[in-house]
C-alpha positions in Angstrom: 67.6 254.1 110.5 70.0 256.4 108.7 73.0 258.4 109.9 74.9 261.2 108.2 78.4 261.1 109.7 81.1 263.7 109.4 84.7 263.5 110.4 85.3 266.7 112.4 88.1 268.7 114.0 85.5 269.7 116.5 81.8 270.2 116.9 79.3 271.6 119.4 75.5 272.0 119.7 73.7 274.8 121.5 70.1 275.2 122.7 68.8 278.7 123.7 72.3 280.1 123.5 73.9 277.5 125.9 76.2 274.7 124.8 74.6 271.3 125.6 77.2 269.1 123.8 80.8 269.4 122.5 83.5 267.2 121.1 87.0 267.8 119.8 88.4 265.6 117.0 86.0 262.9 116.1 82.6 262.1 114.5 79.5 264.2 114.3 76.5 261.9 113.6 73.1 263.0 112.6 70.6 260.1 113.3 67.3 259.6 111.6 64.9 257.1 113.0 62.2 255.3 111.0 59.0 253.7 112.3 60.4 250.2 111.9 63.6 250.9 113.9 64.2 249.4 117.4 66.9 248.9 119.9 68.7 246.3 117.9 68.7 248.6 114.9 70.1 251.4 117.1 72.9 249.1 118.4 73.8 248.1 114.9 74.0 251.7 113.9 76.2 252.7 116.8 78.5 249.7 116.2 78.8 250.7 112.6 79.6 254.4 113.4 82.2 253.5 116.0 83.8 250.9 113.7 83.6 252.9 110.5 87.2 253.6 109.3 87.3 257.3 108.3 90.5 258.4 109.8 94.0 258.1 108.2 96.5 255.7 109.5 99.6 257.9 110.1 101.3 255.2 112.2 102.1 252.8 109.4 104.1 254.2 106.5 102.6 251.5 104.2 99.1 252.8 105.0 99.9 256.5 105.2 96.9 258.5 104.1 94.6 255.5 103.9 91.3 255.6 105.7 92.2 252.8 108.1 91.2 253.8 111.6 87.9 254.3 113.3 86.9 256.9 116.0 87.8 254.6 118.8 91.2 253.9 117.5 92.0 257.7 117.3 90.4 258.3 120.7 87.9 260.7 119.1 84.6 262.0 120.4 81.2 261.2 119.1 78.5 263.9 119.0 75.0 262.4 118.3 72.2 264.6 117.0 68.7 263.4 116.5 67.7 264.5 112.9 64.2 263.4 111.7 64.7 265.2 108.4 67.1 262.4 107.3 64.0 260.2 106.9 62.2 262.7 104.6 60.9 261.4 101.3 62.2 263.7 98.6 61.4 261.8 95.4 58.2 263.8 94.5 57.3 267.4 94.5 59.2 270.3 96.0 58.5 269.9 99.7 59.9 267.1 101.9 57.4 264.5 103.2 58.3 263.5 106.8 56.0 260.5 106.9 59.0 258.2 106.9 60.2 259.4 110.3 59.3 257.7 113.6 56.7 259.5 115.6 58.3 262.0 118.1 57.5 260.3 121.4 58.7 256.8 120.2 61.8 258.5 118.6 62.6 260.2 121.9 62.7 256.9 123.8 64.7 255.1 121.1 67.2 257.9 120.7 67.7 257.9 124.5 68.4 254.1 124.3 70.8 254.7 121.4 72.7 257.3 123.4 72.8 254.9 126.4 74.2 252.2 124.3 76.8 254.6 122.7 77.9 255.6 126.2 78.4 251.9 127.1 80.6 251.4 124.0 82.6 254.6 123.9 84.0 257.0 126.6 83.5 260.3 124.7 79.9 260.7 123.8 78.0 264.0 123.6 74.4 264.8 122.4 72.1 267.5 121.4 68.7 268.0 123.0 66.0 265.9 121.5 63.2 267.9 119.8 64.9 271.3 120.5 65.8 274.0 118.0 69.5 273.3 118.0 72.4 275.2 116.5 75.2 272.9 115.5 78.7 274.2 114.7 81.4 272.0 113.3 84.7 272.1 111.6 84.4 269.4 109.0 87.7 267.5 108.5 88.4 266.7 104.8 85.5 267.2 104.3 84.5 263.6 104.8 80.7 262.8 105.0 79.0 259.5 104.7 75.4 258.3 104.8 75.0 255.0 106.7 71.9 252.9 106.6 71.4 249.7 108.6 68.0 248.6 107.3 
């Protein structure tokens, strides 16, 4: 499982012209699921995302400007987007190979479990629509982007 996380001032996702998920200040996370991933992997990823310190600590002058707080500590939102293309193999040729992604039906189930777990751990969780053609808009803060892997 991989995640591309972005610290954002705000983000939203729309399907067929209608907004299906929106957060203000927080983390936008694109989630790629591989065939070997399971619920335990999903829980580890959510725990890592929620605990990852990518927000400045403006409360403590000694730590001013340091990345010292996580999304929970700043009461930020979490927008989760399923993104199978993160699992693409890109080392050969000029076209991505998506054989490293979990099959769609299994991924749908696991992504739903990941979202349920995220909701049990954090009060502000939004999502896109699995398998849909989504339009994601975000205001990247920094910009700060990180690729997380919990394999």
